[in-house]
N, C-alpha and C positions, 0 to 999 in steps of 0.2 A: 498685155503680154504676160504669159505665164510660162514657166519652165521649171523642170526639176532634174536633179542629178542624184543618182544612187551610187555611192562610192565606198570602197573598203576603208576600214579604220587604220590607215597607214599613212604616215607623213610623206611617204614617197609619192602620194597622190595629191599633195598640196598644190603643185603647179597646175594640175588638171582642174582642181576646184577653183583656183584663182582665175584661170583662163576661161572657164565656163562662165563664171559670173561677169567678169569684165567684158568678155565677148558679147554676151547677151545685151548688156547695158550699152556698150559702145554703139552697137547697131542702132539702137533706139534713141540714144541721147547725146551722142558726141557733139553735135552742133548746137544743142540747146542749153547746155550747162557748162560750167567750168570743169571740163573733163579731167584735167590733170589733178586738180584738187579733190574732186569727188571720187575719182577712181582710186587714189591713194587712201582716202578715208575708208572706202568700202573694202578695199583689199585688206587693210589692217584689221577691220572688224571681222571679216570672214576668216582670216588666218587665226585670229584669237579663238573664235567660236569652234572652228574645225579642230584645231590643235588641242583645245581643251577636251573635246570628245575623245580624240585619239589617246591623249595622255592620261586622262582621268576616267571618264565614263566607260570607255572600252579598253582600258589598260591591258596590254598583252593579249588582245583578242582581235587581231586584224581581220578576221573573217566576219566580224559583225559589221553590218552596213550602216552608213550614215546617209540619211536622206536630207537633201537641201532643196528647198522650194523657193522660187523667186516669183514675185508678182509685181508688175509695174503698171501703174495707172497714171498716165501723164508723167508727172515727176515725183510721184509718191512711190516709194519702194517698200516692199515687205519681204523679208527673208525669214524662213523658218529652218532651223537646224534640229533634226530629229535624231535621237540616239536610243539605244536599248539598255543603257546602264541603269544602275540602281538610283541614280539621281543625286542631286546636291541640295541640301537645305540652305537656300540662299539667305535665310534669316540669321544664319551663323557666320555670314561673311563679314570680315573686318578688313576695311581698306588698309593697304600698306602704309606704314608711317615713314615719312621721309628721313627720320633720324635713325631708323633701323635699316640695316643692310639686308633687307628681305629679298629673296630671289623670286618667289612666286606671289600670286595674288593680284597682279596688275591687270590681268585680262578682263575681269569683270568691270573694273574701274574704267579701262579704256573703252570698252564696248558702251558703257553707259554715258560716257562723255561724248562719244562720236555719233550716237544714234538719238533720235528724238524720243523713241519709246522702246523700252526693253521689258519683256515679260518672259518668265520662265515657269513652265508648268510641269509638274512631276506626274509621272505615271498616268498618261492618257492611253488607255488600252494597252498598257505594258510599255509605253514609250515616254520619253521626256521631250519637251519641245521648247526651244529657245526662239522667241519671236522678236524680230528686230524691225523697226520701222523708222523711216526718215523721209523728209521732204527734201528732195535733191535740188529744189530751186533756192533753198536757203544756203547761204554762203557760210560754211563752217570754218 
């Protein structure tokens, strides 16, 4: 199963993004996985990815589209989140320190902990792509 959603860069559309993803997956997987656990996991990952695009890559440019692609093969999920921003050099990322009261920087950490594979590619034909993969038969 494949699906994609093109949505504006505005957090007002967050519930639409969540409902699209969870609706697609629920139709295909509800009875074959721990739906409650996996849906919460995927909701959090998508919220982090989409909100990072809105708040950072497309900051103050709600007219820029965000493309989200979903591919499901049996219980393997692949999500791609495409943006038009200038990109982020992931090699400069420093995880937050528990001793510091840091407000940001947790999204990348959360995404990497909840997904099996995370890849971020800068400037592919003018776009950036965050690729997220997971085996939903694994109990996270």
